[in-house]
C-alpha positions as CSV (number, residue, x, y, z in Angstrom):
1,M,0.0,0.0,0.0
2,R,2.8,2.4,0.9
3,R,4.5,1.7,-2.5
4,L,1.2,2.4,-4.3
5,A,0.7,5.7,-2.5
6,T,4.3,6.8,-3.3
7,A,3.8,5.9,-7.0
8,L,0.5,7.9,-7.2
9,L,2.1,10.9,-5.6
10,C,5.1,10.9,-8.1
11,L,2.6,10.5,-11.0
12,G,0.6,13.5,-9.8
13,M,3.8,15.6,-9.6
14,L,4.8,14.6,-13.1
15,V,1.3,15.4,-14.5
16,G,1.3,18.8,-12.7
17,C,4.8,19.7,-14.1
18,A,3.7,18.7,-17.6
19,R,0.7,21.1,-17.7
20,P,1.2,23.6,-20.5
21,G,1.9,27.1,-19.3
22,A,2.5,26.0,-15.7
23,A,5.6,28.1,-15.3
24,P,7.2,31.0,-17.3
25,A,10.6,30.5,-18.9
26,P,13.4,31.4,-16.5
27,A,15.4,34.6,-17.0
28,G,18.3,34.2,-19.4
29,S,16.7,31.3,-21.2
30,A,16.9,30.8,-25.0
31,E,13.2,31.9,-25.2
32,E,14.0,35.2,-23.5
33,D,17.2,35.7,-25.5
34,S,15.3,35.3,-28.8
35,R,12.7,38.0,-28.3
36,W,12.8,41.0,-30.6
37,A,14.6,44.0,-29.1
38,T,16.0,47.3,-30.4
39,Y,19.8,47.8,-31.0
40,Q,21.9,50.5,-32.6
41,A,22.7,50.2,-36.3
42,D,26.2,51.6,-37.0
43,V,26.3,54.1,-39.9
44,T,29.0,53.4,-42.4
45,S,28.3,56.2,-45.0
46,V,26.1,59.2,-45.6
47,R,25.2,60.7,-49.0
48,V,23.1,63.6,-50.2
49,S,19.8,62.6,-51.8
50,D,17.7,64.3,-54.6
51,D,15.4,65.6,-51.8
52,P,17.1,68.6,-50.1
53,R,15.4,67.5,-46.9
54,S,16.8,64.0,-46.9
55,L,20.1,62.1,-46.5
56,V,20.6,58.4,-47.4
57,L,22.4,56.4,-44.7
58,T,24.2,53.1,-45.3
59,V,24.1,51.1,-42.1
60,A,25.6,47.8,-40.9
61,L,22.8,45.3,-40.2
62,L,23.2,42.1,-38.2
63,G,23.1,39.3,-40.7
64,D,23.5,35.7,-41.7
65,A,20.2,34.4,-40.3
66,D,16.4,35.1,-40.4
67,G,15.7,37.1,-37.2
68,C,19.0,38.9,-37.0
69,S,17.7,42.2,-38.2
70,R,14.5,44.0,-39.3
71,D,13.1,47.5,-39.6
72,P,16.3,49.7,-39.7
73,R,15.1,53.2,-39.0
74,V,15.7,56.6,-37.5
75,D,14.5,56.3,-33.9
76,Y,15.2,59.8,-32.6
77,F,15.4,63.1,-34.4
78,A,16.2,66.6,-33.1
79,E,17.5,69.9,-34.4
80,E,19.6,72.1,-32.2
81,N,22.3,74.8,-32.7
82,N,22.2,74.4,-36.4
83,R,22.9,70.7,-36.1
84,I,20.8,67.6,-36.7
85,Y,20.8,64.8,-34.1
86,A,19.5,61.3,-34.9
87,N,19.8,57.8,-33.6
88,V,19.7,54.9,-36.1
89,V,18.5,51.6,-34.9
90,Q,17.4,48.1,-35.9
91,D,15.4,45.3,-34.3
92,S,16.9,41.9,-33.7
93,R,15.5,38.7,-32.4
94,L,18.8,36.8,-32.3
95,S,21.4,39.4,-31.3
96,R,21.7,38.0,-27.8
97,V,22.1,34.4,-29.1
98,V,25.9,33.7,-29.2
99,G,27.0,33.0,-32.8
100,A,23.6,33.5,-34.4
101,C,24.5,36.7,-36.2
102,P,28.2,36.6,-37.0
103,T,28.2,38.9,-40.0
104,H,26.9,42.3,-41.1
105,T,25.0,43.2,-44.3
106,P,24.6,46.8,-45.6
107,G,21.2,48.4,-45.4
108,K,19.7,51.8,-46.3
109,V,17.9,54.2,-44.1
110,R,16.6,57.6,-45.1
111,L,16.9,60.5,-42.7
112,T,14.3,63.3,-43.5
113,A,14.2,66.7,-41.8
114,P,11.2,69.0,-41.7
115,G,13.1,71.5,-43.9
116,P,16.2,71.6,-46.1
117,I,19.3,70.1,-44.5
118,D,21.4,72.6,-46.4
119,G,24.9,71.2,-45.5
120,R,24.4,71.1,-41.8
121,I,26.4,68.8,-39.5
122,V,24.6,65.6,-38.7
123,V,25.2,63.7,-35.5
124,L,24.3,60.1,-35.9
125,N,24.5,57.8,-32.9
126,Q,26.6,60.5,-31.2
127,Q,29.1,60.5,-34.1
128,P,29.2,63.9,-36.0
129,W,29.4,63.9,-39.8
130,K,30.2,66.9,-42.0
131,P,29.4,67.6,-45.7
132,D,32.0,66.7,-48.2
133,G,30.7,67.3,-51.8
134,D,27.8,64.9,-52.5
135,A,28.6,62.8,-49.4
136,Y,29.3,63.3,-45.7
137,G,32.5,62.3,-43.9
138,R,33.1,61.5,-40.2
139,C,34.4,64.4,-38.2
140,D,37.9,63.9,-37.0
141,E,38.3,62.5,-33.5
142,T,41.0,65.2,-32.7
143,F,39.8,68.3,-34.4
144,G,36.1,67.6,-34.5
145,C,34.3,69.1,-37.5
146,D,36.7,72.0,-37.9
147,P,39.2,71.7,-40.7
148,M,42.7,70.4,-39.8
149,P,45.2,73.2,-39.7
150,T,47.5,73.0,-42.7
151,D,50.3,74.7,-40.8
152,H,52.0,72.0,-38.8
153,C,53.3,74.6,-36.4
154,D,49.7,75.7,-35.5
155,H,49.2,75.6,-31.8
156,A,46.2,73.3,-32.3
157,W,48.6,70.6,-33.3
158,V,50.8,71.4,-30.3
159,D,47.8,71.2,-27.9
160,V,46.9,67.8,-29.4
161,T,50.5,66.5,-28.9
162,V,50.6,67.7,-25.2
163,R,47.3,66.0,-24.5
164,G,48.8,62.7,-25.6
165,M,51.8,63.0,-23.2
166,D,52.1,61.6,-19.7
167,V,51.7,65.1,-18.1
168,S,49.1,66.9,-16.1
169,R,45.9,67.9,-18.0
170,H,46.8,71.5,-17.0
171,S,50.1,71.4,-18.9
172,V,50.6,73.6,-21.9
173,G,53.4,73.3,-24.5
174,S,55.5,76.4,-25.2
175,V,57.0,76.3,-28.7
176,E,60.7,77.3,-28.9
177,G,61.3,76.4,-32.5
178,C,59.3,74.9,-35.4
179,D,59.9,74.6,-39.2
180,G,56.9,72.4,-40.1
181,T,59.0,69.2,-40.0
182,W,60.8,69.5,-36.7
183,L,59.5,71.0,-33.4
184,V,61.1,71.8,-30.1
185,M,59.0,72.9,-27.1
186,T,59.0,72.8,-23.3
187,V,56.2,71.3,-21.3
188,P,55.7,71.5,-17.5
189,F,55.0,68.2,-15.9
190,D,52.3,69.8,-13.7
191,P,51.9,73.6,-13.7
192,V,49.7,73.6,-10.6
193,P,51.4,71.0,-8.3
194,C,49.8,72.6,-5.2
195,G,46.4,73.0,-6.8
196,V,44.8,76.0,-8.3
197,E,44.7,77.5,-4.8
198,A,48.0,76.5,-3.1
199,R,47.5,74.1,-0.2
200,D,49.0,75.0,3.2
201,G,52.5,73.5,3.5
202,C,52.9,72.8,-0.2
203,T,55.9,74.4,-1.9
204,P,55.4,74.7,-5.7
205,S,58.2,73.1,-7.7
206,V,57.3,72.9,-11.4
207,N,59.4,70.4,-13.4
208,V,59.8,71.5,-17.0
209,R,61.2,69.3,-19.8
210,R,62.2,70.1,-23.3
211,Y,60.8,67.8,-26.1
212,F,62.1,67.4,-29.6
213,L,59.6,66.1,-32.2
214,R,59.2,65.1,-35.8
215,W,56.1,65.6,-38.0
216,S,54.5,62.2,-38.7
217,G,51.7,63.0,-41.1
218,Q,48.1,62.5,-40.0
219,Q,49.3,61.2,-36.6
220,G,50.7,64.7,-35.9
221,W,53.9,65.3,-33.9
222,A,55.9,62.3,-32.6
223,T,58.5,62.7,-29.8
224,V,62.1,62.0,-30.8
225,A,63.8,62.8,-27.5
226,G,63.4,64.7,-24.3
227,S,65.9,66.7,-22.2
228,T,66.4,69.0,-19.2
229,E,69.7,70.3,-20.6
230,A,70.5,73.6,-22.4
231,G,70.8,73.6,-26.2
232,C,70.0,70.5,-28.2
233,G,70.7,68.2,-25.3
234,T,70.8,64.6,-26.4
235,V,68.5,64.8,-29.5
236,L,71.4,64.9,-31.9
237,T,72.7,61.5,-30.7
238,V,69.2,60.1,-31.3
239,E,68.3,61.9,-34.5
240,P,71.4,63.6,-36.2
241,A,69.0,65.2,-38.8
242,F,67.4,67.4,-36.2
243,P,68.3,71.0,-37.3
244,R,70.7,72.6,-34.8
245,K,69.3,76.1,-35.6
246,L,66.1,75.2,-33.7
247,C,67.9,74.4,-30.4
248,R,71.6,75.3,-30.2
249,H,71.0,78.6,-28.4
250,L,68.2,77.5,-26.1
251,P,68.7,78.0,-22.3
252,R,68.1,75.2,-19.8
253,P,64.3,74.6,-19.6
């Protein structure tokens, strides 16, 4: 009798567990991972259309399986400070399934403004693009949408170089010589070592170093040598081609 009762109890439990819809799928399950959701669609190119109010965007859509991508579209649009801001998105059912969408396929999305776009900068998924003939190009990560200075000695290039050095964010480069190919400048390690308002008991001691640099094309200025000595220091042993006229009469930094 006891064995019969135990068997009936187990059977009841199995039947109960087998009832359809008895329990929802647990979080993180394949069913949950395969629901449609909205994701960013990366913009790869932008071109002007025949409609002065529109641009044609090429986007990278998740691909290689049915359910990877659908309905690419502009999800957000705003106009502010003579710029257009938009987010470009796509829906995917399989994006969270590992290995389900390993490739990308190009797709088209049309961005349409209420009035003529008229060469305005467009910010797509937080990335600014500027007009370049019949197309648009990404704005430079360093100079933004402003044109790159053609003069290599322009202080904008110097500022970019200093920002890439292992110095304080308050440091500013002082140019001592530049001919467009070679540059020599001094940079303080930290111009405010005691803070903007000097702390009690702190004695300011600013360490300044001289840097010798070579122009490296689109990458800007590249450091050849550094020195705390007067004149050309050790740069000529590292780079004999460095022009002496830019450094021979320089005092100790």
